[in-house]
N, C-alpha and C positions, 0 to 999 in steps of 0.2 A: 883857255879853258879859264877863265878869271871871274867867271858865274857862280861855275859849278860849286862851290866851297858853299857861297848864301844862299844856290837856288834849295839845295840837298836841307839846310839848319833853316828854312821858311818849311821846304816841308813835313820838316818830321816836326815843328809848332805848330803848324796847320792840320793834322792829322792825332796829333796826343790833344787839344780841343775837342775835337771832331768827336776825339774816342772817348772824353770822357762828359759829353756834352751830351752830343746826337744818339747815338749808341750808345750809352749804357748812362745811367748815374750818378754817378762817380763825381759830378758834377756838382752836387750836390750837398756835398760832405766839405763846399769848400768856402760856395756863396749859394743867396736864395734864389728861387723859383726861377724869383723876375728875371734874372741873370742871363740866366738860359740864354737861349738867344740872343746876344750880344757876344757867350762865348761859342754859340754854329757862327757865326755872323765873322767871326773875327777868324776862326776854322776856314772860314772858307776863301775868307779877304784874303791868309799865310800859303793854303796852298796854290792856288791861283797864282801868286805871283812868284811859288817859286817853281811850278810849271811852266810860268811866261817868261826868267831867268834864265833854264834851261835849253828853252827853244832858244829861247834868243844867245847861249853858251853853244850851240850845235850847229845854227846857224852863220855865225862868225867862226869858227875854227871850218866849215866848211869852204866858207873863202878864202880864209888864208891857203886854205889847200888848195883851191881853184891857179890866186896868184903865185904861191907855188910854181907851178906847175906852168904856168902862163911865165913865168923869167927862166924855166930849162927850156921853154922853143927856144927865147928868141935868142939862148946862145951869148957866146962874143962875149970878148972886155969891156966893163968899163971905162972910160975914161977919170980923169983925174977930180971929178970937180963932178962926176955921179959918186962918184967909188969913196966920196967928200960925203957928199949930200948920203948918202948908205947911212957911213959911219954913223951922220950924227943923226940918222929918222933913228938908231939902236941902241944911244945916248938914250931919248930924250926919253924911246920904250922903256929904257932899265932904270928911271928913274917914274914909271908909275905903282901911283898910289893907292890902285884900284880894288888889289890883293886884303880878304879875306883876316882884323885886324885879329893874333890871338887868342883875347880877349872873349869872342865873339862865338868861342870853339866853347863856351862853359855855359851857352845856352842848351848845349846836346844833353847835357844833363838833365834839367827838367823834365826837356823835351824825350826824353825814352824816361826817365822818369813814369810821366802820364801814357804812354806809354806799356809799359812791360810792369809799370812797378805802384801803382797809386796808396800815396800816404795814408793811414785810417780818417775815423773822422774822429776829429775833439770828442772827449770824455769825461771821465774821473780823472784823468796827471790835470786837464784842461782849469776842471772843475775845482779843484782840492784846492785849485791855489786865484782861487780868483774871489773876491767874498759875494754875495745873493744880490741878487741886480736889484734894485732899487723900483717896487709898483708904485705906480702912480696914486696920487690921491685924492681920493673918492667920495662923495658920501651917502649918495645914495643908491641907492642893492636893491635889484631883480628879486621878488620868493623868491625863495629855489622850488627849482619843482618836489612832487608828493612823490614819486616814487625814488626806492630805498635796492641799494645805494644810488649816491647823486654822482651822477659822474658828470667832473672840477676840472679845468688846467691847473698848475701850481700858482700861477698870479691870481688867479679867482682866490682860490682856498688865501691864500697869504692878504689878499686883500679884507679877505673874508672874517681876519677873523682878527689884524688889529688895524683894522677902520670900522665895522661892521657891528655900532651900538643895539642894532636890535637884537644880541646875537646873536641870529637863525641856524647860526652851523653849530649849535651846541645838542649833543648827543644824533645829529646828522649823521647815519653812514655815507661817511664818501668814498667813491671810486678815481683816483688818477695812474696815471702812466710816465713812464719814466729811466734812465739807468740809473746804477749802483754809484753811485759814490761811498765807500768806507771810510772810515774814521772818525765816527763819531763816539760819545760818550758812553758807559758800561753797558757799550753791543752796540751801539745806537749806527743806524748810518742813509745818509741823505738820498732822499733822491729828488733826480740832475733830470734839470730839462738847458741845452744850448741854444740859447735864441740870437740868430744874423739878422741885425738889420739891414749889411748888404754881402759882408762876405767874413770869410776866417778870424781878419784883422781884429771884427770889433765884438770879435762872440762875449756876449755874459750868460750866469748860467743863474734860472731860480732855480730852488730850492728847496724840497719841508723833511727838517728832521720825523725820521722814522724809530719806532721803538716798537721791539716784540716781533714776530717773526722770522720768517724763512733770512737772514742771510745770506746770501748769492754773489757770485767773483763781481768786481769791480766793471764796471760796462754794459754788465749784461740788462738789460732792456725789460718794465715791470708792469702790472699794475698789482697793486695797493692795492687791497679794501682798508676801513676801521675811520674809527672816531678818535675827535678831536684831543691831543694828550694837551689831560685842563693845567694849567701855571698860569698865571698873571691875571692882570681881569682880563676877560675877551672883551673884544672891541675899539685897543685898545695900544701904544704899543708892547706894555708891556709882558703882550700876551704870545707865546713860542709861539712861534711857524713849525707845529710838532706836531704826526700820527700818534694814532693804540693801530698797528694792523693784526686784522684779520683774517688774514689771509694777504699772499702772496707768491702772484702766477708772474713764472718766466712770458714773455709773448719773445713776437719779434717784430725786430726791431724795425721803427715806419721806414714809408718810403727819402720818407725828410725826415731826418726828426732833430732838425731845426727850427724846427714849431712850437708854440707849445700849447700843444692841439688840445684837443675834446681826447681821451678814452675809449679807443674802439669797442662798440659793442659787443 
């Protein structure tokens, strides 16, 4: 039964991947949506390899049992030559290195974690310990829609505050969605989005400082409506990326919170 421990680990790892990527949306806490098919495929491969290993282990066990019965039926005393040969054969098997290394059992921890306890999504703790993501330089901006409030992403708001020389955002009512990262001066806090390029390891945050409105607990998802918080020269790097909030409304976390998406209507 040399393959059984490997088979168990492979099956558990495969089931863990399938649990977070195929049967739930937990994988979106760690990777982008586009990585889900690869996780599903990896989980299926690990599961099939584990089942195949278990089947081969069972087949070998039956083979050894059959050989044992045949040996008992033959009976008799073995010759010295046969005895020596058998001893050498046993000695050879005594040095078999196909057993599972002890360190491999560490894989059991993440496998069980995926099945039984999913680590929380990245949030305020991560965002508070990293600088805001730099937005791409932009010189031309489309006109803002005529409606009010204007739905906007945090990245677009940042770009318009510090790069739009037309000052189109001045005085306009803006609506954005993100989660609460507390800790700003004078009771302010940051409306935050975490963006993944590939997975949680390369996470970057986009933040907009919020003044006024209700202050909710960290990681609470909210939709904020307000106007640009005046300061510096709008359209330049001196302008603060901040909003004077009129309303702060608690909302459910989006299915994929790792995108700087427009707020839902």
